[in-house]
Residue frames as qw, qx, qy, qz and C-alpha x, y, z in Angstrom:
[[0.000, 0.885, 0.465, 0.000, 0.00, 0.00, 0.00],
 [0.324, -0.783, 0.076, 0.526, 2.84, 2.40, 0.86],
 [0.395, -0.163, 0.576, 0.697, 4.16, 2.02, -2.69],
 [0.200, 0.520, 0.722, 0.410, 0.92, 3.17, -4.36],
 [0.062, -0.657, -0.313, 0.684, 0.59, 6.79, -3.22],
 [0.042, 0.328, -0.429, -0.840, 1.22, 8.09, -6.74],
 [0.100, -0.223, -0.877, -0.414, -1.35, 5.67, -8.10],
 [0.053, -0.659, -0.656, 0.364, -3.95, 7.09, -5.71],
 [0.022, 0.603, -0.079, -0.793, -3.07, 10.47, -7.19],
 [0.014, -0.044, 0.779, 0.625, -3.45, 8.85, -10.62],
 [0.037, -0.518, -0.851, -0.074, -7.03, 7.89, -9.85],
 [0.058, -0.735, -0.381, 0.558, -7.88, 11.32, -8.39],
 [0.003, -0.523, 0.319, 0.790, -6.30, 13.33, -11.21],
 [0.030, 0.062, 0.860, 0.506, -7.60, 10.93, -13.85],
 [0.035, 0.614, 0.776, -0.136, -11.14, 11.23, -12.54],
 [0.025, 0.763, 0.151, -0.628, -11.03, 15.03, -12.59],
 [0.052, -0.378, 0.585, 0.716, -9.38, 15.01, -16.04],
 [0.071, 0.278, 0.905, 0.314, -12.03, 12.67, -17.42],
 [0.043, 0.745, 0.585, -0.318, -14.79, 14.88, -16.00],
 [0.021, -0.683, 0.138, 0.717, -13.16, 17.98, -17.51],
 [0.093, -0.097, 0.787, 0.602, -12.93, 16.20, -20.87],
 [0.060, 0.530, 0.842, 0.078, -16.65, 15.43, -20.69],
 [0.002, -0.791, -0.319, 0.522, -17.48, 19.02, -19.74],
 [0.087, -0.491, 0.423, 0.757, -15.36, 20.40, -22.58],
 [0.098, 0.145, 0.864, 0.473, -17.10, 18.17, -25.08],
 [0.007, 0.660, 0.749, -0.052, -20.54, 19.35, -23.92],
 [0.087, -0.659, -0.138, 0.735, -19.80, 23.08, -23.84],
 [0.543, 0.729, 0.399, 0.121, -21.06, 25.10, -26.81],
 [0.088, 0.984, -0.135, -0.071, -18.53, 27.92, -26.56],
 [0.831, -0.057, 0.229, 0.504, -15.44, 26.48, -28.22],
 [0.345, 0.158, 0.244, 0.892, -15.23, 29.54, -30.45],
 [0.030, 0.740, 0.460, -0.490, -16.86, 32.87, -29.61],
 [0.365, 0.397, 0.454, 0.709, -17.78, 34.88, -32.70],
 [0.011, 0.608, 0.257, -0.752, -18.35, 38.64, -32.66],
 [0.336, 0.462, 0.646, 0.507, -20.54, 39.78, -35.56],
 [0.042, -0.100, -0.019, 0.994, -21.57, 43.24, -36.74],
 [0.421, -0.247, -0.494, -0.720, -25.10, 42.38, -37.94],
 [0.093, 0.030, 0.794, -0.600, -27.38, 42.31, -34.90],
 [0.556, -0.039, -0.276, -0.783, -30.66, 42.00, -36.79],
 [0.858, -0.154, -0.439, -0.217, -30.96, 38.31, -35.91],
 [0.700, -0.111, -0.485, 0.512, -27.99, 37.83, -33.57],
 [0.223, -0.914, -0.235, -0.246, -29.21, 40.43, -31.11],
 [0.612, -0.741, 0.102, 0.257, -26.23, 40.41, -28.75],
 [0.377, 0.839, -0.389, -0.058, -23.69, 40.41, -31.58],
 [0.178, -0.507, 0.838, -0.098, -22.10, 37.28, -30.11],
 [0.911, 0.087, -0.230, -0.331, -22.45, 33.67, -31.29],
 [0.499, -0.509, 0.696, -0.087, -21.04, 30.53, -29.71],
 [0.742, 0.387, -0.482, -0.260, -19.68, 27.82, -31.99],
 [0.666, -0.411, 0.601, -0.164, -19.34, 24.40, -30.40],
 [0.032, -0.295, 0.897, 0.329, -18.48, 21.02, -31.83],
 [0.185, 0.345, 0.920, -0.021, -22.11, 19.87, -31.88],
 [0.119, 0.815, 0.552, 0.126, -24.07, 23.08, -32.50],
 [0.249, 0.206, -0.024, 0.946, -23.98, 26.85, -32.84],
 [0.211, -0.732, -0.628, 0.159, -26.01, 29.14, -30.58],
 [0.180, 0.189, -0.055, 0.964, -26.75, 32.84, -30.20],
 [0.073, 0.507, 0.599, -0.616, -29.20, 35.16, -28.47],
 [0.006, -0.235, -0.530, -0.815, -32.00, 36.44, -30.68],
 [0.251, 0.295, 0.506, -0.771, -35.06, 38.48, -29.84],
 [0.542, 0.250, -0.369, -0.712, -36.72, 37.49, -33.12],
 [0.852, 0.028, 0.450, -0.265, -38.76, 34.37, -33.74],
 [0.200, 0.598, -0.677, -0.379, -36.02, 32.86, -35.86],
 [0.353, 0.063, -0.918, -0.168, -37.32, 29.35, -35.38],
 [0.684, -0.448, -0.306, -0.487, -40.48, 27.77, -33.96],
 [0.840, -0.423, -0.311, 0.134, -40.07, 27.17, -30.24],
 [0.605, -0.128, -0.146, 0.772, -37.13, 29.56, -29.87],
 [0.014, -0.951, -0.291, -0.106, -37.71, 33.13, -28.69],
 [0.236, -0.928, 0.271, 0.099, -34.38, 34.17, -27.25],
 [0.322, -0.539, 0.734, 0.260, -31.63, 31.59, -27.60],
 [0.833, 0.453, -0.100, -0.302, -31.43, 29.98, -30.99],
 [0.430, -0.467, 0.753, 0.172, -29.36, 26.81, -31.43],
 [0.802, 0.446, -0.224, -0.327, -28.78, 24.87, -34.59],
 [0.759, -0.350, 0.541, 0.091, -27.29, 21.39, -34.28],
 [0.186, 0.544, -0.694, -0.434, -24.76, 20.17, -36.79],
 [0.934, 0.151, 0.108, -0.305, -25.99, 17.23, -38.81],
 [0.756, -0.240, 0.536, 0.289, -23.89, 14.22, -39.66],
 [0.576, 0.131, 0.531, 0.607, -21.63, 14.82, -42.64],
 [0.192, 0.943, 0.195, -0.191, -22.62, 18.48, -43.15],
 [0.748, 0.406, 0.081, 0.520, -20.19, 19.61, -45.84],
 [0.086, 0.862, -0.079, 0.493, -19.68, 23.08, -44.37],
 [0.711, -0.696, 0.101, -0.004, -18.48, 21.84, -40.96],
 [0.255, 0.784, -0.561, 0.074, -14.68, 22.31, -40.78],
 [0.764, 0.150, -0.618, 0.111, -12.38, 19.37, -40.25],
 [0.151, 0.295, -0.662, 0.672, -11.29, 20.50, -36.79],
 [0.596, -0.178, 0.268, -0.736, -14.88, 20.26, -35.52],
 [0.914, 0.073, -0.303, -0.258, -15.38, 16.77, -36.94],
 [0.564, 0.303, -0.662, 0.389, -12.03, 15.75, -35.47],
 [0.182, -0.314, 0.544, -0.756, -13.08, 17.11, -32.07],
 [0.806, -0.118, 0.000, -0.580, -16.33, 15.14, -32.16],
 [0.910, 0.125, -0.393, -0.033, -14.61, 11.84, -32.84],
 [0.489, 0.346, -0.601, 0.529, -11.47, 12.26, -30.77],
 [0.296, -0.370, 0.448, -0.758, -13.27, 13.50, -27.66],
 [0.897, -0.123, -0.058, -0.420, -15.60, 10.51, -27.78],
 [0.826, 0.211, -0.470, 0.227, -12.55, 8.25, -28.03],
 [0.158, 0.438, -0.541, 0.700, -10.92, 10.16, -25.16],
 [0.626, -0.346, 0.230, -0.660, -13.98, 9.60, -22.97],
 [0.966, -0.009, -0.197, -0.165, -13.97, 5.86, -23.67],
 [0.674, 0.324, -0.495, 0.443, -10.20, 5.51, -23.10],
 [0.091, -0.481, 0.451, -0.747, -10.38, 7.60, -19.93],
 [0.796, -0.283, 0.118, -0.522, -13.19, 5.48, -18.55],
 [0.939, 0.116, -0.315, 0.074, -11.26, 2.30, -19.39],
 [0.407, 0.447, -0.516, 0.607, -8.16, 3.73, -17.68],
 [0.402, -0.447, 0.371, -0.708, -10.14, 4.54, -14.53],
 [0.935, -0.134, -0.072, -0.321, -11.64, 1.05, -14.48],
 [0.824, 0.240, -0.415, 0.303, -8.23, -0.62, -14.79],
 [0.145, 0.492, -0.480, 0.712, -6.76, 1.69, -12.12],
 [0.652, -0.395, 0.214, -0.610, -9.59, 0.93, -9.68],
 [0.976, -0.019, -0.200, -0.084, -9.07, -2.80, -10.19],
 [0.641, 0.354, -0.463, 0.499, -5.31, -2.49, -9.60],
 [0.127, -0.489, 0.423, -0.752, -5.74, -0.35, -6.47],
 [0.832, -0.294, 0.032, -0.469, -8.36, -2.75, -5.14],
 [0.921, 0.101, -0.345, 0.153, -5.91, -5.63, -5.54],
 [0.359, 0.439, -0.486, 0.665, -3.18, -3.72, -3.69],
 [0.366, -0.423, 0.353, -0.750, -5.42, -2.82, -0.76],
 [0.932, -0.167, -0.043, -0.318, -6.59, -6.43, -0.55],
 [0.561, -0.586, 0.580, 0.082, -2.96, -7.50, -0.17],
 [0.868, 0.321, 0.339, 0.169, -2.61, -8.99, -3.66],
 [0.005, 0.865, -0.370, -0.338, 0.82, -7.97, -4.95],
 [0.762, 0.014, 0.555, 0.334, 2.14, -9.67, -8.05],
 [0.282, -0.163, 0.472, 0.820, 3.39, -8.80, -11.52],
 [0.119, 0.582, 0.716, 0.368, -0.13, -8.55, -12.93],
 [0.155, -0.853, -0.329, 0.373, -0.69, -5.39, -10.85],
 [0.266, -0.492, 0.334, 0.758, 2.19, -3.71, -12.68],
 [0.196, 0.211, 0.748, 0.598, 0.63, -4.69, -16.01],
 [0.015, -0.776, -0.630, -0.006, -2.71, -3.17, -15.00],
 [0.199, -0.810, -0.058, 0.548, -1.02, 0.10, -14.09],
 [0.284, -0.235, 0.564, 0.739, 0.87, 0.05, -17.38],
 [0.125, 0.479, 0.766, 0.411, -2.33, -0.47, -19.35],
 [0.120, -0.858, -0.457, 0.203, -4.11, 2.23, -17.36],
 [0.301, -0.630, 0.159, 0.698, -1.20, 4.62, -17.86],
 [0.220, 0.013, 0.655, 0.723, -1.18, 4.16, -21.63],
 [0.018, 0.669, 0.714, 0.203, -4.96, 4.62, -21.75],
 [0.198, -0.840, -0.248, 0.441, -4.67, 7.88, -19.78],
 [0.275, -0.453, 0.374, 0.761, -1.91, 9.17, -22.07],
 [0.160, 0.253, 0.749, 0.591, -3.77, 8.24, -25.26],
 [0.061, -0.788, -0.611, 0.046, -6.90, 9.86, -23.84],
 [0.235, -0.756, -0.030, 0.611, -4.96, 13.05, -23.12],
 [0.237, -0.202, 0.570, 0.760, -3.54, 13.10, -26.65],
 [0.095, 0.507, 0.779, 0.356, -7.04, 12.62, -28.09],
 [0.109, -0.886, -0.382, 0.238, -8.09, 15.79, -26.24],
 [0.355, -0.574, 0.216, 0.705, -4.91, 17.69, -27.08],
 [0.329, 0.141, 0.644, 0.676, -5.31, 17.38, -30.86],
 [0.041, 0.727, 0.585, 0.357, -8.78, 18.98, -31.23],
 [0.321, -0.854, -0.212, 0.349, -8.08, 21.59, -28.53],
 [0.401, -0.431, 0.335, 0.736, -4.89, 22.70, -30.29],
 [0.269, 0.301, 0.677, 0.616, -6.48, 22.57, -33.74],
 [0.064, -0.831, -0.526, -0.167, -9.49, 24.69, -32.73],
 [0.377, -0.768, -0.038, 0.517, -7.24, 27.11, -30.84],
 [0.384, -0.136, 0.492, 0.770, -5.26, 27.55, -34.07],
 [0.128, 0.568, 0.663, 0.471, -8.48, 28.23, -36.00],
 [0.218, -0.892, -0.365, 0.156, -9.52, 30.88, -33.49],
 [0.411, -0.631, 0.156, 0.640, -6.17, 32.67, -33.48],
 [0.248, -0.049, 0.593, 0.764, -6.20, 32.77, -37.30],
 [0.397, 0.395, 0.230, -0.796, -9.84, 33.95, -37.36],
 [0.017, -0.003, 0.882, 0.470, -10.85, 31.18, -39.75],
 [0.531, 0.076, -0.019, -0.844, -14.35, 31.30, -41.22],
 [0.310, 0.157, 0.935, -0.067, -17.12, 28.71, -41.54],
 [0.237, -0.025, -0.503, -0.831, -19.47, 28.74, -44.53],
 [0.292, 0.260, 0.775, -0.496, -22.75, 28.37, -42.63],
 [0.070, 0.429, 0.753, 0.494, -25.86, 27.79, -44.77],
 [0.179, -0.403, -0.103, -0.891, -28.56, 30.55, -44.76],
 [0.664, -0.501, -0.478, -0.283, -30.82, 28.53, -42.44],
 [0.655, -0.255, -0.455, 0.547, -28.27, 28.96, -39.64],
 [0.088, -0.966, -0.176, -0.166, -28.64, 32.77, -39.70],
 [0.639, -0.601, 0.186, 0.444, -24.87, 33.01, -39.24],
 [0.344, 0.861, -0.315, -0.204, -22.32, 35.00, -41.25],
 [0.930, 0.244, -0.197, 0.190, -19.54, 33.02, -42.89],
 [0.569, 0.230, -0.352, 0.707, -16.90, 35.15, -41.20],
 [0.394, -0.793, -0.386, 0.259, -16.93, 36.99, -37.85],
 [0.102, 0.952, -0.155, 0.244, -15.59, 40.46, -37.27],
 [0.088, 0.567, -0.750, 0.329, -13.39, 38.79, -34.68],
 [0.875, -0.274, -0.345, -0.198, -13.40, 35.64, -32.62],
 [0.137, -0.635, 0.640, -0.409, -11.92, 34.50, -29.34],
 [0.351, 0.067, -0.926, 0.122, -11.32, 31.30, -27.45],
 [0.655, -0.473, -0.205, -0.552, -14.36, 30.01, -25.60],
 [0.550, -0.565, 0.496, -0.363, -14.43, 28.34, -22.19],
 [0.990, 0.056, 0.070, -0.107, -14.33, 24.82, -23.68],
 [0.691, 0.555, -0.355, 0.297, -10.72, 25.14, -24.85],
 [0.064, -0.614, 0.596, -0.514, -9.18, 26.10, -21.45],
 [0.811, -0.243, 0.361, -0.389, -11.24, 23.34, -19.84],
 [0.946, 0.309, -0.098, 0.011, -9.86, 20.94, -22.45],
 [0.394, 0.655, -0.514, 0.390, -6.29, 22.09, -21.77],
 [0.433, -0.502, 0.569, -0.486, -6.73, 21.37, -18.06],
 [0.951, 0.018, 0.186, -0.246, -8.13, 17.93, -18.96],
 [0.765, 0.523, -0.335, 0.171, -5.05, 17.23, -21.11],
 [0.068, 0.640, -0.603, 0.471, -2.65, 18.16, -18.29],
 [0.646, -0.335, 0.505, -0.464, -4.47, 16.02, -15.72],
 [0.967, 0.189, 0.056, -0.162, -4.81, 13.00, -18.02],
 [0.645, 0.573, -0.431, 0.264, -1.13, 13.10, -19.03],
 [0.164, -0.575, 0.624, -0.503, -0.07, 13.44, -15.39],
 [0.842, -0.157, 0.339, -0.390, -2.29, 10.49, -14.49],
 [0.920, 0.360, -0.157, 0.008, -0.70, 8.41, -17.21],
 [0.358, 0.641, -0.552, 0.397, 2.81, 9.33, -16.10],
 [0.432, -0.465, 0.580, -0.510, 2.09, 8.49, -12.46],
 [0.937, 0.016, 0.187, -0.296, 0.48, 5.19, -13.41],
 [0.819, 0.470, -0.300, 0.136, 3.44, 4.15, -15.56],
 [0.120, 0.671, -0.579, 0.448, 5.85, 4.96, -12.69],
 [0.811, -0.417, 0.210, -0.352, 4.46, 2.23, -10.42],
 [0.419, 0.398, -0.807, 0.121, 6.97, -0.37, -9.21],
 [0.832, -0.401, -0.296, -0.244, 5.68, -3.29, -7.21],
 [0.504, -0.727, 0.440, -0.154, 7.35, -4.09, -3.85],
 [0.931, -0.040, 0.336, 0.141, 8.38, -7.50, -5.18],
 [0.677, 0.638, 0.024, 0.366, 10.21, -5.87, -8.09],
 [0.026, -0.891, 0.302, -0.339, 11.96, -3.32, -5.88],
 [0.741, -0.529, 0.409, -0.064, 13.13, -6.06, -3.46],
 [0.915, 0.228, 0.224, 0.248, 14.54, -8.03, -6.33],
 [0.433, 0.802, -0.119, 0.394, 16.51, -5.02, -7.52],
 [0.353, -0.822, 0.362, -0.261, 17.92, -4.40, -4.01],
 [0.891, -0.265, 0.359, 0.082, 19.21, -7.96, -3.77]]
């Protein structure tokens, strides 16, 4: 048990990182667009996520919507940029890998606290560590790619039904990207800590 303090930190950091990954995926404000035409977009601000785009409107722009109007991206919409499609797929993979890593870590920690110490525990921590690292990389790619798109003020050719201009006056990073960056850091740290585990049996062998 005394040899698994870092692995307890692995589980704690990995859990928070996985939650942050999930939150980042669900947030709509990956990219915040500032537009000059406020006829439909009343506040002059629109939020572009990886699943939909939303803005505040005081017009009846769509049945059932009076203030906030959201339009969900459909599968294989040709106008959706590659970085958004990549974020959809990679974040789903990151969630699955992160959950698998947490499951493996819980099993390994349970074995340690039950007094079961053998080489299979090391293998479980290795598997969990690689899962955490791959999960972190799957978050890092879309976060970096979308951050690049924001800093270069890249446009999106929205169809007329979206009531969105193809290019903003300016755009800035939304809350989802910093949340994603924190998730990357925590997941990579979790993977590093998990891979650093050395069983007591292995350390005794080295000392002899």
